[in-house]
Backbone bond lengths (Angstrom), bond angles and torsions (degrees), N, CA, C in turn:
res aa  C-N    CA-C-N  psi(-1)  N-CA   C-N-CA  omega(-1)  CA-C   N-CA-C  phi
1 M - - - 1.450 - - 1.531 110.81 -
2 S 1.336 117.97 -11.64 1.460 120.31 -176.60 1.528 113.15 -65.54
3 K 1.336 118.42 -25.64 1.459 121.14 178.88 1.526 111.88 -92.50
4 F 1.311 116.55 -1.93 1.460 122.87 -177.10 1.517 109.28 -73.36
5 K 1.334 117.34 121.72 1.460 121.42 -173.73 1.532 113.84 -111.35
6 Y 1.318 117.21 1.24 1.457 120.62 -178.56 1.529 110.64 -85.93
7 E 1.318 115.44 148.51 1.457 120.81 176.66 1.524 109.61 -68.18
8 V 1.319 116.15 139.83 1.461 122.58 176.31 1.518 107.60 -122.34
9 I 1.314 116.23 131.23 1.461 122.00 175.82 1.523 107.18 -109.49
10 I 1.325 116.24 127.26 1.462 121.16 -179.72 1.531 108.69 -122.20
11 Y 1.313 115.66 133.28 1.468 120.39 178.99 1.523 109.65 -147.04
12 W 1.309 115.34 159.87 1.454 121.97 178.05 1.523 109.16 -87.00
13 S 1.323 116.78 131.92 1.463 122.39 176.58 1.522 108.46 -110.31
14 R 1.318 116.16 110.99 1.464 120.51 176.73 1.520 110.71 -62.93
15 E 1.334 114.72 -40.29 1.464 120.80 -179.05 1.529 111.51 -59.05
16 D 1.332 116.66 -42.30 1.467 121.55 -178.10 1.532 112.61 -92.10
17 N 1.338 115.78 -11.50 1.458 121.50 -176.37 1.529 110.63 54.32
18 A 1.344 114.36 45.38 1.468 120.84 -176.87 1.521 109.44 -157.49
19 F 1.322 115.23 161.76 1.463 120.72 170.15 1.525 107.42 -81.20
20 I 1.320 116.28 138.20 1.460 122.91 177.95 1.521 107.71 -113.66
21 A 1.319 117.03 131.37 1.462 122.88 177.31 1.525 108.13 -117.97
22 E 1.335 116.03 127.50 1.469 122.11 -179.70 1.517 110.22 -122.98
23 V 1.332 115.34 147.65 1.466 121.87 173.29 1.533 105.61 -115.00
24 P 1.342 117.48 95.00 1.468 120.80 -172.93 1.532 115.23 -56.66
25 E 1.324 117.80 -30.56 1.464 120.47 -177.46 1.525 113.22 -78.11
26 L 1.331 116.99 -12.06 1.463 121.56 178.60 1.527 107.16 -115.53
27 P 1.319 118.29 94.91 1.464 122.20 -173.64 1.531 113.18 -50.17
28 G 1.330 114.67 127.96 1.455 120.55 178.12 1.514 114.63 80.85
29 C 1.319 118.30 0.79 1.458 121.59 -176.98 1.521 109.56 -86.45
30 M 1.327 115.15 106.32 1.456 120.28 178.73 1.518 109.84 -154.97
31 A 1.313 115.32 159.19 1.463 121.72 178.91 1.511 108.10 -151.09
32 D 1.319 115.52 167.84 1.458 119.47 177.37 1.518 109.68 -127.31
33 G 1.328 114.83 173.61 1.452 120.62 177.41 1.512 110.57 -167.29
34 R 1.315 116.62 157.14 1.468 121.28 178.53 1.522 111.08 -71.08
35 T 1.349 116.05 -26.26 1.464 120.92 177.67 1.528 108.59 -125.32
36 Y 1.331 115.06 164.62 1.465 121.37 176.71 1.530 110.07 -56.20
37 Q 1.335 115.93 -48.23 1.463 121.06 -178.16 1.523 111.98 -63.40
38 E 1.337 117.14 -40.82 1.463 120.64 178.93 1.525 110.91 -63.54
39 A 1.328 117.11 -41.28 1.468 120.39 177.71 1.529 110.45 -62.52
40 L 1.328 117.04 -41.35 1.464 121.46 179.00 1.528 111.30 -64.58
41 E 1.328 116.93 -44.30 1.463 120.40 177.71 1.524 111.57 -63.42
42 N 1.328 116.43 -43.23 1.463 120.55 -179.19 1.522 112.02 -64.60
43 V 1.324 117.49 -40.77 1.465 118.97 -179.12 1.529 110.40 -69.91
44 G 1.327 117.62 -27.55 1.468 120.21 174.93 1.521 110.96 -63.87
45 I 1.323 116.47 -41.09 1.466 121.20 177.88 1.524 110.37 -66.50
46 I 1.322 116.43 -46.59 1.469 121.11 -178.70 1.528 110.62 -64.15
47 A 1.327 117.31 -40.30 1.465 120.46 179.26 1.529 110.85 -63.27
48 Q 1.324 116.97 -41.49 1.461 120.40 178.10 1.526 110.29 -61.34
49 E 1.324 116.25 -43.12 1.463 120.51 177.92 1.531 110.66 -65.44
50 W 1.332 117.10 -38.07 1.470 121.82 177.71 1.521 109.30 -59.39
51 L 1.336 116.38 -48.71 1.468 121.46 -178.26 1.530 111.58 -64.52
52 E 1.332 117.23 -42.71 1.464 120.84 178.79 1.523 111.72 -63.51
53 T 1.321 116.83 -42.16 1.471 121.19 179.34 1.523 110.61 -65.46
54 A 1.321 116.54 -43.58 1.468 120.07 178.86 1.526 110.25 -60.32
55 K 1.320 116.27 -43.55 1.469 121.28 179.83 1.530 110.79 -63.02
56 Q 1.344 117.17 -45.70 1.466 121.71 179.99 1.527 112.07 -62.25
57 N 1.330 116.05 -33.57 1.466 120.65 -177.69 1.524 113.44 -92.84
58 G 1.322 117.39 5.57 1.458 121.45 177.43 1.520 114.09 71.84
59 R 1.310 117.26 20.27 1.474 120.66 178.48 1.523 109.35 -82.82
60 S 1.316 114.90 154.85 1.459 118.65 178.05 1.526 109.21 -74.09
61 I 1.303 114.70 144.54 1.454 121.48 179.21 1.523 107.51 -111.93
62 P 1.341 116.50 119.59 1.465 118.61 -178.34 1.522 111.52 -66.18
63 K 1.330 115.19 143.13 1.461 119.84 175.32 1.527 107.77 -77.60
64 P 1.323 117.21 140.42 1.467 119.61 179.15 1.527 110.75 -60.62
65 K 1.314 116.18 133.53 1.465 120.94 -179.17 1.517 111.79 -99.73
66 G 1.326 116.63 -8.77 1.465 118.43 -175.30 1.509 109.17 83.72
67 R 1.288 116.33 -143.43 1.465 121.18 -176.47 1.521 110.23 -68.54
68 L 1.319 115.07 128.46 1.454 121.76 177.36 1.531 108.55 -99.97
69 V 1.295 116.74 152.75 1.452 121.51 177.89 1.506 108.51 -117.17
70 F 1.315 116.06 126.18 1.460 121.54 179.00 1.516 109.45 -113.79
71 A 1.317 116.00 143.06 1.468 120.20 178.37 1.510 109.92 -95.12
């Protein structure tokens, strides 16, 4: 995860009773975990798989923008 440059948003979901980690720049890229750290580790794995799949399928891969601002 040390080379991972995309923003990750982590929040607690009461409905799922888990931490949810999302990578907004990679559509649909999210994971959960029982702890904050587990959610972060899991989303790192999912993001890597997202990037590999996009590359294999010839899809464009967004460049990391750093911190995103949401209204």
